[in-house]
GUBADREN-509782 format. One record per atom (N, C-alpha, C): residue number from 1; residue in three letters; x, y, z. Coordinates in pm, 1 decimal, always signed. Example, Ala and Ser with C-alpha at 12.3 -4.5 7.8 and 13.67 -1.06 7.14 Angstrom:
2
+-----+--------+----------+----------+----------+
| num | residu |        u |        v |        w |
+-----+--------+----------+----------+----------+
|   1 |    ALA |  +1319.0 |   -569.0 |   +780.0 |
|   1 |    ALA |  +1230.0 |   -450.0 |   +780.0 |
|   1 |    ALA |  +1320.0 |   -330.0 |   +780.0 |
|   2 |    SER |  +1285.0 |   -225.0 |   +708.0 |
|   2 |    SER |  +1367.0 |   -106.0 |   +714.0 |
|   2 |    SER |  +1290.0 |     +3.0 |   +787.0 |
+-----+--------+----------+----------+----------+
END
This chain:
124
+-----+--------+----------+----------+----------+
| num | residu |        u |        v |        w |
+-----+--------+----------+----------+----------+
|   1 |    MET | +10821.4 |  +6951.8 | +11459.6 |
|   1 |    MET | +10842.5 |  +7087.4 | +11502.5 |
|   1 |    MET | +10932.5 |  +7157.4 | +11400.2 |
|   2 |    VAL | +10885.4 |  +7268.9 | +11346.2 |
|   2 |    VAL | +10958.5 |  +7343.8 | +11244.7 |
|   2 |    VAL | +10998.0 |  +7479.8 | +11300.8 |
|   3 |    ASN | +11128.4 |  +7506.2 | +11305.9 |
|   3 |    ASN | +11176.9 |  +7637.7 | +11347.8 |
|   3 |    ASN | +11215.3 |  +7715.8 | +11223.6 |
|   4 |    LEU | +11159.9 |  +7836.1 | +11210.9 |
|   4 |    LEU | +11187.5 |  +7919.1 | +11094.9 |
|   4 |    LEU | +11272.0 |  +8039.5 | +11133.5 |
|   5 |    SER | +11367.6 |  +8071.9 | +11047.3 |
|   5 |    SER | +11445.4 |  +8194.3 | +11066.5 |
|   5 |    SER | +11358.5 |  +8312.9 | +11023.7 |
|   6 |    ASP | +11404.9 |  +8433.5 | +11051.9 |
|   6 |    ASP | +11329.7 |  +8553.1 | +11011.3 |
|   6 |    ASP | +11308.8 |  +8556.2 | +10859.7 |
|   7 |    GLY | +11411.6 |  +8522.3 | +10785.1 |
|   7 |    GLY | +11400.2 |  +8519.9 | +10639.4 |
|   7 |    GLY | +11302.2 |  +8414.7 | +10591.0 |
|   8 |    GLU | +11304.6 |  +8298.7 | +10654.4 |
|   8 |    GLU | +11211.0 |  +8192.5 | +10617.0 |
|   8 |    GLU | +11066.8 |  +8233.6 | +10646.1 |
|   9 |    TRP | +11046.1 |  +8310.1 | +10751.5 |
|   9 |    TRP | +10911.7 |  +8362.0 | +10780.6 |
|   9 |    TRP | +10862.8 |  +8449.4 | +10666.2 |
|  10 |    LYS | +10951.7 |  +8531.4 | +10610.4 |
|  10 |    LYS | +10913.5 |  +8618.2 | +10498.7 |
|  10 |    LYS | +10862.9 |  +8533.8 | +10381.0 |
|  11 |    ILE | +10935.2 |  +8428.1 | +10349.8 |
|  11 |    ILE | +10895.0 |  +8340.4 | +10239.4 |
|  11 |    ILE | +10765.2 |  +8268.1 | +10273.8 |
|  12 |    MET | +10756.9 |  +8214.2 | +10394.9 |
|  12 |    MET | +10636.7 |  +8139.4 | +10433.8 |
|  12 |    MET | +10512.7 |  +8227.1 | +10428.6 |
|  13 |    ASN | +10523.5 |  +8352.3 | +10471.6 |
|  13 |    ASN | +10407.0 |  +8440.6 | +10466.2 |
|  13 |    ASN | +10356.7 |  +8457.0 | +10323.8 |
|  14 |    TRP | +10446.3 |  +8466.8 | +10226.6 |
|  14 |    TRP | +10403.2 |  +8473.9 | +10086.8 |
|  14 |    TRP | +10340.7 |  +8342.3 | +10041.7 |
|  15 |    LEU | +10398.3 |  +8231.4 | +10083.7 |
|  15 |    LEU | +10345.0 |  +8101.1 | +10041.9 |
|  15 |    LEU | +10209.3 |  +8073.2 | +10106.2 |
|  16 |    TRP | +10190.7 |  +8110.4 | +10231.6 |
|  16 |    TRP | +10061.9 |  +8088.9 | +10297.9 |
|  16 |    TRP |  +9950.8 |  +8170.5 | +10231.6 |
|  17 |    GLU |  +9986.3 |  +8280.9 | +10167.3 |
|  17 |    GLU |  +9886.5 |  +8367.1 | +10104.1 |
|  17 |    GLU |  +9847.9 |  +8319.9 |  +9963.6 |
|  18 |    SER |  +9909.3 |  +8213.9 |  +9915.1 |
|  18 |    SER |  +9884.4 |  +8171.5 |  +9777.3 |
|  18 |    SER |  +9872.8 |  +8019.7 |  +9769.2 |
|  19 |    GLU |  +9842.9 |  +7973.8 |  +9650.8 |
|  19 |    GLU |  +9835.9 |  +7829.4 |  +9625.1 |
|  19 |    GLU |  +9973.3 |  +7772.7 |  +9593.2 |
|  20 |    GLY | +10072.4 |  +7855.2 |  +9598.4 |
|  20 |    GLY | +10208.2 |  +7815.9 |  +9565.1 |
|  20 |    GLY | +10271.5 |  +7921.8 |  +9477.7 |
|  21 |    ARG | +10402.4 |  +7927.9 |  +9482.6 |
|  21 |    ARG | +10474.6 |  +8028.0 |  +9403.8 |
|  21 |    ARG | +10603.3 |  +7967.9 |  +9349.2 |
|  22 |    THR | +10640.2 |  +8016.9 |  +9233.6 |
|  22 |    THR | +10767.3 |  +7976.1 |  +9174.4 |
|  22 |    THR | +10880.0 |  +8058.8 |  +9236.1 |
|  23 |    ILE | +11001.9 |  +8017.3 |  +9209.3 |
|  23 |    ILE | +11118.5 |  +8092.1 |  +9256.3 |
|  23 |    ILE | +11116.2 |  +8232.6 |  +9196.9 |
|  24 |    THR | +11081.2 |  +8243.7 |  +9070.2 |
|  24 |    THR | +11074.1 |  +8374.2 |  +9004.1 |
|  24 |    THR | +10970.1 |  +8463.4 |  +9070.7 |
|  25 |    GLU | +10853.7 |  +8408.4 |  +9102.1 |
|  25 |    GLU | +10748.8 |  +8486.0 |  +9168.4 |
|  25 |    GLU | +10791.7 |  +8530.8 |  +9307.9 |
|  26 |    LEU | +10854.9 |  +8440.2 |  +9382.8 |
|  26 |    LEU | +10901.7 |  +8476.2 |  +9516.7 |
|  26 |    LEU | +11010.8 |  +8583.1 |  +9510.8 |
|  27 |    THR | +11100.9 |  +8570.4 |  +9414.7 |
|  27 |    THR | +11207.7 |  +8669.3 |  +9400.0 |
|  27 |    THR | +11148.3 |  +8806.9 |  +9372.4 |
|  28 |    ALA | +11051.6 |  +8813.4 |  +9282.5 |
|  28 |    ALA | +10987.2 |  +8941.4 |  +9250.6 |
|  28 |    ALA | +10910.8 |  +8996.2 |  +9370.7 |
|  29 |    ALA | +10839.0 |  +8908.7 |  +9441.6 |
|  29 |    ALA | +10758.3 |  +8952.1 |  +9555.6 |
|  29 |    ALA | +10844.2 |  +9005.3 |  +9669.5 |
|  30 |    LEU | +10960.6 |  +8946.4 |  +9689.5 |
|  30 |    LEU | +11046.5 |  +8983.0 |  +9802.1 |
|  30 |    LEU | +11155.1 |  +9083.8 |  +9765.5 |
|  31 |    GLN | +11166.6 |  +9117.7 |  +9639.0 |
|  31 |    GLN | +11275.9 |  +9203.5 |  +9592.1 |
|  31 |    GLN | +11284.0 |  +9336.9 |  +9664.9 |
|  32 |    GLU | +11173.8 |  +9407.2 |  +9674.7 |
|  32 |    GLU | +11176.8 |  +9539.5 |  +9735.5 |
|  32 |    GLU | +11210.1 |  +9533.4 |  +9884.7 |
|  33 |    GLU | +11152.6 |  +9434.5 |  +9952.6 |
|  33 |    GLU | +11171.5 |  +9423.7 | +10097.7 |
|  33 |    GLU | +11309.8 |  +9371.6 | +10135.5 |
|  34 |    THR | +11362.4 |  +9277.5 | +10055.2 |
|  34 |    THR | +11484.6 |  +9208.6 | +10096.5 |
|  34 |    THR | +11603.8 |  +9226.2 | +10003.0 |
|  35 |    ALA | +11577.9 |  +9253.4 |  +9875.5 |
|  35 |    ALA | +11681.5 |  +9260.7 |  +9771.8 |
|  35 |    ALA | +11751.7 |  +9126.2 |  +9750.8 |
|  36 |    TRP | +11684.0 |  +9015.6 |  +9787.8 |
|  36 |    TRP | +11741.9 |  +8883.2 |  +9766.9 |
|  36 |    TRP | +11737.1 |  +8847.3 |  +9619.4 |
|  37 |    ASP | +11842.0 |  +8781.4 |  +9571.0 |
|  37 |    ASP | +11836.9 |  +8729.3 |  +9435.0 |
|  37 |    ASP | +11784.5 |  +8585.5 |  +9439.0 |
|  38 |    LYS | +11765.1 |  +8529.1 |  +9321.0 |
|  38 |    LYS | +11703.2 |  +8396.3 |  +9315.1 |
|  38 |    LYS | +11788.7 |  +8288.5 |  +9381.5 |
|  39 |    HIS | +11919.2 |  +8307.0 |  +9383.7 |
|  39 |    HIS | +12006.9 |  +8206.1 |  +9444.8 |
|  39 |    HIS | +11985.9 |  +8198.8 |  +9596.4 |
|  40 |    ILE | +11965.4 |  +8313.2 |  +9658.6 |
|  40 |    ILE | +11936.7 |  +8314.9 |  +9802.6 |
|  40 |    ILE | +11803.1 |  +8246.8 |  +9829.1 |
|  41 |    ILE | +11704.0 |  +8276.4 |  +9746.9 |
|  41 |    ILE | +11570.9 |  +8216.6 |  +9765.3 |
|  41 |    ILE | +11576.4 |  +8066.0 |  +9743.3 |
|  42 |    ILE | +11651.2 |  +8022.0 |  +9643.4 |
|  42 |    ILE | +11666.2 |  +7878.0 |  +9618.7 |
|  42 |    ILE | +11729.3 |  +7810.4 |  +9740.2 |
|  43 |    THR | +11834.7 |  +7869.9 |  +9794.3 |
|  43 |    THR | +11902.0 |  +7813.8 |  +9912.4 |
|  43 |    THR | +11805.0 |  +7804.2 | +10030.1 |
|  44 |    MET | +11729.4 |  +7911.7 | +10051.5 |
|  44 |    MET | +11635.8 |  +7911.8 | +10163.9 |
|  44 |    MET | +11524.0 |  +7809.9 | +10142.7 |
|  45 |    LEU | +11472.4 |  +7799.7 | +10021.5 |
|  45 |    LEU | +11366.1 |  +7701.7 |  +9993.7 |
|  45 |    LEU | +11417.0 |  +7559.4 | +10013.0 |
|  46 |    ASN | +11540.5 |  +7532.5 |  +9971.5 |
|  46 |    ASN | +11598.2 |  +7398.9 |  +9993.4 |
|  46 |    ASN | +11608.7 |  +7368.4 | +10142.0 |
|  47 |    ARG | +11652.9 |  +7467.2 | +10219.9 |
|  47 |    ARG | +11663.1 |  +7450.1 | +10365.3 |
|  47 |    ARG | +11524.4 |  +7425.0 | +10425.4 |
|  48 |    MET | +11425.3 |  +7500.2 | +10377.4 |
|  48 |    MET | +11288.7 |  +7487.0 | +10428.4 |
|  48 |    MET | +11227.9 |  +7352.2 | +10390.2 |
|  49 |    GLU | +11263.1 |  +7302.3 | +10272.6 |
|  49 |    GLU | +11217.2 |  +7167.6 | +10234.0 |
|  49 |    GLU | +11277.4 |  +7063.0 | +10325.8 |
|  50 |    ASN | +11405.3 |  +7076.4 | +10356.4 |
|  50 |    ASN | +11471.5 |  +6982.2 | +10446.2 |
|  50 |    ASN | +11412.1 |  +6984.9 | +10586.1 |
|  51 |    LYS | +11361.8 |  +7101.2 | +10629.3 |
|  51 |    LYS | +11296.8 |  +7114.7 | +10760.0 |
|  51 |    LYS | +11154.4 |  +7060.4 | +10759.6 |
|  52 |    GLY | +11098.7 |  +7037.2 | +10641.8 |
|  52 |    GLY | +10960.4 |  +6990.1 | +10634.0 |
|  52 |    GLY | +10858.2 |  +7102.1 | +10637.1 |
|  53 |    ALA | +10900.7 |  +7223.4 | +10602.9 |
|  53 |    ALA | +10808.8 |  +7337.3 | +10603.1 |
|  53 |    ALA | +10740.5 |  +7356.3 | +10468.5 |
|  54 |    VAL | +10811.7 |  +7326.3 | +10359.9 |
|  54 |    VAL | +10757.1 |  +7343.4 | +10225.4 |
|  54 |    VAL | +10785.5 |  +7219.9 | +10141.6 |
|  55 |    ALA | +10714.4 |  +7210.8 | +10031.7 |
|  55 |    ALA | +10738.5 |  +7108.1 |  +9930.8 |
|  55 |    ALA | +10721.2 |  +7176.3 |  +9795.7 |
|  56 |    HIS | +10751.3 |  +7103.6 |  +9689.4 |
|  56 |    HIS | +10731.1 |  +7162.1 |  +9557.1 |
|  56 |    HIS | +10674.5 |  +7057.2 |  +9462.0 |
|  57 |    ARG | +10613.3 |  +7109.5 |  +9356.2 |
|  57 |    ARG | +10566.7 |  +7024.6 |  +9247.7 |
|  57 |    ARG | +10617.3 |  +7087.5 |  +9118.5 |
|  58 |    LYS | +10642.8 |  +7004.6 |  +9020.5 |
|  58 |    LYS | +10690.1 |  +7054.0 |  +8891.5 |
|  58 |    LYS | +10570.3 |  +7094.5 |  +8807.8 |
|  59 |    VAL | +10578.0 |  +7213.4 |  +8752.1 |
|  59 |    VAL | +10477.6 |  +7262.0 |  +8657.9 |
|  59 |    VAL | +10556.5 |  +7307.8 |  +8536.0 |
|  60 |    GLY | +10558.7 |  +7223.4 |  +8435.1 |
|  60 |    GLY | +10646.1 |  +7251.6 |  +8321.2 |
|  60 |    GLY | +10789.7 |  +7243.2 |  +8367.5 |
|  61 |    ARG | +10863.8 |  +7348.2 |  +8339.9 |
|  61 |    ARG | +11004.3 |  +7351.5 |  +8382.5 |
|  61 |    ARG | +11021.8 |  +7415.7 |  +8519.2 |
|  62 |    ALA | +10917.8 |  +7475.9 |  +8569.9 |
|  62 |    ALA | +10927.1 |  +7548.4 |  +8697.4 |
|  62 |    ALA | +10890.6 |  +7458.5 |  +8815.4 |
|  63 |    LYS | +10945.5 |  +7492.4 |  +8930.3 |
|  63 |    LYS | +10905.9 |  +7430.3 |  +9055.5 |
|  63 |    LYS | +10811.8 |  +7527.9 |  +9125.3 |
|  64 |    VAL | +10697.2 |  +7478.2 |  +9166.9 |
|  64 |    VAL | +10603.1 |  +7560.2 |  +9243.1 |
|  64 |    VAL | +10611.6 |  +7513.4 |  +9387.7 |
|  65 |    PHE | +10651.0 |  +7604.9 |  +9475.8 |
|  65 |    PHE | +10666.3 |  +7573.8 |  +9617.6 |
|  65 |    PHE | +10538.7 |  +7610.0 |  +9692.8 |
|  66 |    TYR | +10505.6 |  +7529.0 |  +9790.9 |
|  66 |    TYR | +10386.1 |  +7552.0 |  +9871.8 |
|  66 |    TYR | +10413.4 |  +7505.3 | +10014.5 |
|  67 |    PRO | +10344.0 |  +7566.2 | +10112.0 |
|  67 |    PRO | +10367.1 |  +7528.2 | +10252.3 |
|  67 |    PRO | +10303.2 |  +7393.7 | +10283.5 |
|  68 |    ILE | +10368.3 |  +7317.2 | +10368.4 |
|  68 |    ILE | +10308.9 |  +7190.9 | +10413.1 |
|  68 |    ILE | +10284.9 |  +7190.4 | +10563.5 |
|  69 |    VAL | +10310.9 |  +7303.6 | +10625.9 |
|  69 |    VAL | +10277.3 |  +7320.0 | +10767.2 |
|  69 |    VAL | +10177.9 |  +7435.3 | +10778.0 |
|  70 |    PRO | +10075.2 |  +7420.2 | +10859.9 |
|  70 |    PRO |  +9976.8 |  +7527.8 | +10874.5 |
|  70 |    PRO | +10034.9 |  +7648.4 | +10947.8 |
|  71 |    ARG |  +9993.9 |  +7766.6 | +10905.1 |
|  71 |    ARG | +10040.4 |  +7891.1 | +10966.6 |
|  71 |    ARG | +10011.8 |  +7891.3 | +11117.1 |
|  72 |    GLY |  +9891.0 |  +7852.1 | +11155.9 |
|  72 |    GLY |  +9853.3 |  +7854.8 | +11296.8 |
|  72 |    GLY |  +9942.7 |  +7768.0 | +11383.4 |
|  73 |    GLU |  +9978.6 |  +7651.5 | +11331.9 |
|  73 |    GLU | +10064.2 |  +7559.4 | +11407.2 |
|  73 |    GLU | +10203.6 |  +7618.5 | +11429.0 |
|  74 |    VAL | +10261.1 |  +7674.6 | +11323.7 |
|  74 |    VAL | +10395.1 |  +7732.1 | +11333.6 |
|  74 |    VAL | +10392.3 |  +7859.4 | +11418.2 |
|  75 |    SER | +10287.7 |  +7940.2 | +11402.4 |
|  75 |    SER | +10275.6 |  +8063.1 | +11480.9 |
|  75 |    SER | +10265.4 |  +8032.2 | +11629.8 |
|  76 |    MET | +10184.9 |  +7933.6 | +11665.3 |
|  76 |    MET | +10169.1 |  +7897.7 | +11806.1 |
|  76 |    MET | +10300.8 |  +7845.5 | +11863.4 |
|  77 |    GLN | +10370.3 |  +7763.6 | +11787.2 |
|  77 |    GLN | +10499.4 |  +7710.7 | +11830.6 |
|  77 |    GLN | +10598.6 |  +7824.8 | +11852.5 |
|  78 |    GLU | +10600.3 |  +7920.2 | +11761.4 |
|  78 |    GLU | +10690.1 |  +8035.8 | +11772.4 |
|  78 |    GLU | +10653.4 |  +8121.2 | +11893.8 |
|  79 |    THR | +10523.4 |  +8140.0 | +11915.6 |
|  79 |    THR | +10476.6 |  +8219.3 | +12029.3 |
|  79 |    THR | +10516.7 |  +8153.8 | +12160.7 |
|  80 |    ARG | +10497.1 |  +8024.2 | +12170.8 |
|  80 |    ARG | +10535.3 |  +7953.0 | +12293.7 |
|  80 |    ARG | +10685.3 |  +7962.7 | +12318.0 |
|  81 |    GLY | +10763.9 |  +7948.9 | +12210.3 |
|  81 |    GLY | +10909.5 |  +7957.7 | +12222.7 |
|  81 |    GLY | +10953.9 |  +8095.4 | +12268.9 |
|  82 |    PHE | +10894.2 |  +8200.2 | +12210.6 |
|  82 |    PHE | +10925.4 |  +8337.0 | +12249.3 |
|  82 |    PHE | +10889.1 |  +8360.9 | +12395.3 |
|  83 |    LEU | +10769.3 |  +8320.0 | +12432.7 |
|  83 |    LEU | +10722.4 |  +8340.1 | +12569.4 |
|  83 |    LEU | +10814.7 |  +8269.0 | +12668.6 |
|  84 |    GLN | +10855.6 |  +8147.9 | +12635.6 |
|  84 |    GLN | +10944.3 |  +8072.0 | +12723.5 |
|  84 |    GLN | +11081.5 |  +8138.0 | +12732.6 |
|  85 |    LYS | +11135.0 |  +8178.6 | +12618.7 |
|  85 |    LYS | +11270.0 |  +8235.0 | +12614.5 |
|  85 |    LYS | +11277.1 |  +8371.2 | +12684.5 |
|  86 |    VAL | +11181.3 |  +8457.7 | +12657.9 |
|  86 |    VAL | +11189.6 |  +8594.7 | +12706.7 |
|  86 |    VAL | +11124.1 |  +8613.4 | +12843.4 |
|  87 |    TYR | +11011.3 |  +8545.1 | +12866.2 |
|  87 |    TYR | +10934.0 |  +8567.8 | +12989.5 |
|  87 |    TYR | +10919.9 |  +8442.1 | +13075.0 |
|  88 |    ARG | +11011.6 |  +8347.6 | +13056.7 |
|  88 |    ARG | +11010.5 |  +8222.2 | +13133.3 |
|  88 |    ARG | +10872.5 |  +8154.9 | +13129.1 |
|  89 |    GLY | +10803.9 |  +8170.2 | +13016.9 |
|  89 |    GLY | +10675.6 |  +8104.4 | +12998.0 |
|  89 |    GLY | +10556.7 |  +8177.3 | +13056.9 |
|  90 |    SER | +10578.4 |  +8295.1 | +13112.0 |
|  90 |    SER | +10471.0 |  +8366.1 | +13180.5 |
|  90 |    SER | +10404.5 |  +8469.7 | +13089.9 |
|  91 |    LEU | +10281.7 |  +8442.7 | +13051.8 |
|  91 |    LEU | +10203.9 |  +8537.3 | +12973.9 |
|  91 |    LEU | +10179.1 |  +8663.8 | +13055.4 |
|  92 |    GLY | +10154.9 |  +8648.2 | +13183.9 |
|  92 |    GLY | +10132.9 |  +8762.0 | +13271.7 |
|  92 |    GLY | +10251.7 |  +8856.6 | +13274.7 |
|  93 |    MET | +10373.3 |  +8801.4 | +13279.2 |
|  93 |    MET | +10493.4 |  +8885.3 | +13277.8 |
|  93 |    MET | +10502.8 |  +8964.8 | +13147.9 |
|  94 |    MET | +10465.1 |  +8901.3 | +13036.6 |
|  94 |    MET | +10471.8 |  +8970.5 | +12908.4 |
|  94 |    MET | +10371.8 |  +9086.1 | +12903.1 |
|  95 |    VAL | +10249.0 |  +9060.5 | +12943.6 |
|  95 |    VAL | +10146.6 |  +9165.2 | +12941.6 |
|  95 |    VAL | +10186.4 |  +9277.7 | +13037.4 |
|  96 |    ASN | +10236.8 |  +9240.9 | +13154.2 |
|  96 |    ASN | +10280.3 |  +9342.5 | +13249.5 |
|  96 |    ASN | +10391.9 |  +9429.0 | +13191.1 |
|  97 |    ALA | +10485.1 |  +9369.5 | +13120.0 |
|  97 |    ALA | +10593.2 |  +9446.1 | +13056.7 |
|  97 |    ALA | +10535.5 |  +9544.5 | +12955.5 |
|  98 |    MET | +10434.1 |  +9502.8 | +12881.3 |
|  98 |    MET | +10370.4 |  +9592.2 | +12784.1 |
|  98 |    MET | +10297.9 |  +9706.4 | +12854.9 |
|  99 |    VAL | +10232.6 |  +9675.4 | +12965.8 |
|  99 |    VAL | +10162.2 |  +9778.2 | +13042.8 |
|  99 |    VAL | +10262.2 |  +9878.0 | +13099.9 |
| 100 |    GLU | +10369.8 |  +9827.2 | +13160.1 |
| 100 |    GLU | +10471.3 |  +9913.5 | +13220.7 |
| 100 |    GLU | +10536.4 | +10005.6 | +13116.8 |
| 101 |    ASP | +10548.9 |  +9955.4 | +12995.0 |
| 101 |    ASP | +10611.3 | +10032.4 | +12887.8 |
| 101 |    ASP | +10511.5 | +10126.4 | +12819.8 |
| 102 |    LYS | +10386.0 | +10119.7 | +12865.2 |
| 102 |    LYS | +10277.7 | +10198.8 | +12805.2 |
| 102 |    LYS | +10266.2 | +10170.4 | +12655.9 |
| 103 |    ALA | +10286.6 | +10043.3 | +12620.1 |
| 103 |    ALA | +10286.5 | +10003.6 | +12479.5 |
| 103 |    ALA | +10148.8 |  +9960.8 | +12429.3 |
| 104 |    LEU | +10048.9 |  +9959.9 | +12517.5 |
| 104 |    LEU |  +9915.0 |  +9916.1 | +12478.0 |
| 104 |    LEU |  +9822.6 | +10036.0 | +12462.2 |
| 105 |    SER |  +9755.6 | +10041.2 | +12347.6 |
| 105 |    SER |  +9655.9 | +10146.7 | +12325.9 |
| 105 |    SER |  +9525.7 | +10105.7 | +12395.2 |
| 106 |    ALA |  +9434.1 | +10199.4 | +12406.2 |
| 106 |    ALA |  +9303.2 | +10169.5 | +12465.4 |
| 106 |    ALA |  +9232.3 | +10060.1 | +12386.1 |
| 107 |    GLU |  +9246.2 | +10064.1 | +12254.1 |
| 107 |    GLU |  +9184.3 |  +9961.7 | +12168.9 |
| 107 |    GLU |  +9244.6 |  +9823.5 | +12194.7 |
| 108 |    GLU |  +9375.5 |  +9818.4 | +12211.7 |
| 108 |    GLU |  +9441.4 |  +9690.6 | +12238.3 |
| 108 |    GLU |  +9402.8 |  +9636.4 | +12375.6 |
| 109 |    ILE |  +9389.0 |  +9723.9 | +12472.9 |
| 109 |    ILE |  +9345.2 |  +9681.0 | +12606.2 |
| 109 |    ILE |  +9204.8 |  +9622.5 | +12597.7 |
| 110 |    GLN |  +9116.3 |  +9688.8 | +12524.0 |
| 110 |    GLN |  +8980.3 |  +9637.0 | +12507.3 |
| 110 |    GLN |  +8982.8 |  +9502.5 | +12434.8 |
| 111 |    GLU |  +9069.0 |  +9490.8 | +12336.0 |
| 111 |    GLU |  +9081.8 |  +9364.6 | +12262.6 |
| 111 |    GLU |  +9125.9 |  +9251.7 | +12356.3 |
| 112 |    LEU |  +9219.6 |  +9282.6 | +12445.9 |
| 112 |    LEU |  +9262.5 |  +9182.7 | +12544.0 |
| 112 |    LEU |  +9148.3 |  +9142.4 | +12636.8 |
| 113 |    TYR |  +9071.8 |  +9240.0 | +12683.1 |
| 113 |    TYR |  +8953.7 |  +9209.6 | +12765.3 |
| 113 |    TYR |  +8859.3 |  +9117.4 | +12690.4 |
| 114 |    ASP |  +8833.8 |  +9147.2 | +12564.6 |
| 114 |    ASP |  +8742.0 |  +9065.9 | +12483.8 |
| 114 |    ASP |  +8793.7 |  +8923.0 | +12466.3 |
| 115 |    ILE |  +8922.9 |  +8911.3 | +12439.9 |
| 115 |    ILE |  +8984.0 |  +8778.8 | +12424.0 |
| 115 |    ILE |  +8971.6 |  +8698.6 | +12553.6 |
| 116 |    LEU |  +9000.4 |  +8763.2 | +12666.1 |
| 116 |    LEU |  +8991.6 |  +8695.1 | +12795.5 |
| 116 |    LEU |  +8846.9 |  +8655.9 | +12827.7 |
| 117 |    GLU |  +8753.8 |  +8740.0 | +12792.9 |
| 117 |    GLU |  +8612.1 |  +8707.8 | +12815.3 |
| 117 |    GLU |  +8569.9 |  +8586.4 | +12730.8 |
| 118 |    GLN |  +8616.0 |  +8581.4 | +12606.8 |
| 118 |    GLN |  +8587.4 |  +8465.6 | +12520.9 |
| 118 |    GLN |  +8648.1 |  +8338.6 | +12579.8 |
| 119 |    ALA |  +8771.3 |  +8349.3 | +12629.2 |
| 119 |    ALA |  +8837.6 |  +8234.4 | +12690.7 |
| 119 |    ALA |  +8761.5 |  +8187.8 | +12813.4 |
| 120 |    LYS |  +8712.5 |  +8282.0 | +12891.6 |
| 120 |    LYS |  +8634.8 |  +8249.7 | +13011.4 |
| 120 |    LYS |  +8507.1 |  +8176.1 | +12973.7 |
| 121 |    GLN |  +8440.6 |  +8222.2 | +12869.1 |
| 121 |    GLN |  +8315.4 |  +8159.1 | +12824.7 |
| 121 |    GLN |  +8341.2 |  +8016.1 | +12775.0 |
| 122 |    LYS |  +8453.8 |  +7994.8 | +12707.1 |
| 122 |    LYS |  +8488.0 |  +7861.6 | +12656.0 |
| 122 |    LYS |  +8517.0 |  +7763.3 | +12768.8 |
| 123 |    LYS |  +8565.9 |  +7812.6 | +12882.7 |
| 123 |    LYS |  +8597.3 |  +7727.4 | +12997.2 |
| 123 |    LYS |  +8471.4 |  +7678.0 | +13068.3 |
| 124 |    LYS |  +8360.6 |  +7751.9 | +13051.5 |
| 124 |    LYS |  +8236.3 |  +7715.8 | +13121.4 |
| 124 |    LYS |  +8169.7 |  +7595.9 | +13059.6 |
+-----+--------+----------+----------+----------+
END
């Protein structure tokens, strides 16, 4: 089980989109959004390696970092944790909160109907 901080999610999203990135590439990619320097990225990558989220390989003098956990697995784990923490594990409570807040567009409501219909078909 890998728990990622908000900052680690930013790095992982870049790594999941590529075959791997160097510290220099990650620093450039995240510069505008975060203003992190390479030392912050190095610290975070070391922490993420210790958690088992990323690994690296040497390419010349550079280290190329790549994810070793699938995005779907980490996303599902994060979703379950959020649902448990905020809504005591109740998906219905979460959807109801969104409805009460009028936070769902007509398109999103239709998307939910479609998802539920697909789930229903898979159960048959």
